[in-house]
Steps between C-alpha positions, in 0.01 A plus 500: 500500500324420836194277528278798577635689199444193283142480628437866420630446147289187459809273451470293820470123436287255692808372678590856603145545634522183703842599637372848588195347671724260699713790612201707609347202698832450684516871586140474628583209726825634649367792718217305685747242640704738726179698572320180616796428740485858632125486551526163672732661758235766579202270440399526873433874456298433180289240679435741780394763241253252359364421844441859605144523359405162650643578842328836506160334434560222753598755763182700436292190563694398810645186332852362531737676266666175390513278194563128489779305330382139470816335365870547559595625150183714454651823627824479298308396184271804542798730534669345189181559302487863621866553418463365149183701433657818636812447292302455181284804578804718573680381186185562292619827344834343410323200346271730302801696382666185370184394318476851359865485377408178321183621319565875458736466198213350304247775580431823313538828679125554551464141638770578758300802614206270589731292719649807669143610590347160596774363726498796747118496494490127575756537779309792657170310494658186650660699787171683565318172523754344741496806725120515507482126574762500785399819682125501450341189355689229689430643855124528418486152353685347792277691750187374332621138496609505864171663606288239319690207657492665843121537494446126535494488878437226756157493661472598864838674481412761764559432875324664788691660786532272800749328736837418357555139397878526546760707670715505190494845341704578187624863492423685182803685371574718196876427512713201595613521865866565551529251789305173541528169686438145388126438471401867466228550241342805349275606212672725247281760335409602237613168350288298744776251570536294818870491597659264752861525629694173509861403580762567227812313408700816578572550871312794653266538198144401424322420181127532424226287358214677326148403407252710303169566669165520315195714569243220508475463125434162347779580247859546623657745254857388457665598172761287328795701374536336158122514436481864596806600288361302205161676534658847514745440213229354274270792580776750423576322174131497398454871582815600321363334186153633548635856520635468142140548376547861375810401301310210338211730414741758354665240279168373374398861443813557285424189299147625428335212694350731764371860488421735787134530390453121492666463841277767649191343347574158647595604855239277655634189330858603588390535863358143492822359352716688753282372786545141385874556464520650846315201649756269335824665611382582857416263788131474386346718764293809427731747678809379307308507175373856548846620602640358178203606282512871591866565390450279193205708385697817558779352287240426235403864491870590490547272202226684309662834572845371398362406156372856466807680652773285340406415139728279299611783268636702794712220640630411151605858452307556180419855604868573542570358155234720342655808661 
C-alpha cells in the first residue's frame, strides 16, 4: 500500500508523515535550482524590463536614462536576486501542487472543493494586482516623484540673450554620430548626456566618456539600480498581498465572522482602514496612496459581492447532494 493510500485509509504513522513531508520539500526545492540558473542567464533582459517604466518617465522629463551601480558586485548581486525570485515565482504552481499532494489525502471531498476554488481566485487576484501596478501605478508614482524633486530649482537660473562667452558649441544630436574625431563632443537627446570622444586601445577606434546634464535643479536625480529594484519588488509584493482582500473577506464570510449587511453598514470605517493601509504600503505620498486606495476599495466591494454570489453551501456542493 502506498503512502497516499495509507493516508486515505488513516493508517499513516508519524514517521510516514515526516518521510512524506521530507519528500515533498525536496521536490519543491529541485525545480527552482535549474530555473534560477536559466533566469540568471537572461537576467539582463529582466533588468531592462524592470527599468522600462523608469526610463520612460526620465525621458519624458528630459533626464538621463541611466541608473547607477555604486559597487563592483552590486549589479551581479541584483541579477542573482532577480533570478532567484523569478525562479520561485515560476515554480510556484509546482510548489503548491506538492503541498496539495501532502495535505489533500487528509481532507474531505467538500474541503477539497474550497481549495479548488480559492487557489485560482488567489492567483487571479495576484496577477491582476501585479499587472495594474506595473502598467499603471508604477509609471504614475515615478512621474510624481521625479516631478516633485525636479521642482526644486536654482535661483536666477534663466540667462538673458547676449554676446557669446565662448566659441565652444556642443551640437545637439538625437543619435550617436557614425564618425567622430578625438575631442569631439555632443549632447545626446532625449537623454541629456554630454558625450566626449577619446582615444581607444583598439587602433582606428574611439571610445566615449559620458556625463549626465541637469536642468538647473538643486537635486540631481540619479537612481541606484539596487535601490530601484528593491523598491519595485517590495511594492509588487505588497500589492500582490493587498489584492487578496476579497478572498480574505470571502473566507471570513464563510466562517460567519462577516456578513454582507455588516460590511455595507461599515463602509466608512473600512475606507479609513484601507486608507491607512495604503499609506503604509506605498511611498507615503498622496498620489501613491490614492492610487492604491481606489482599487482596494473596489476590491472591498467585490468581496461583499463574492460573499453573496458564492455562499459556502454552493462551493461545498450541498445543493448537488440534496438533488
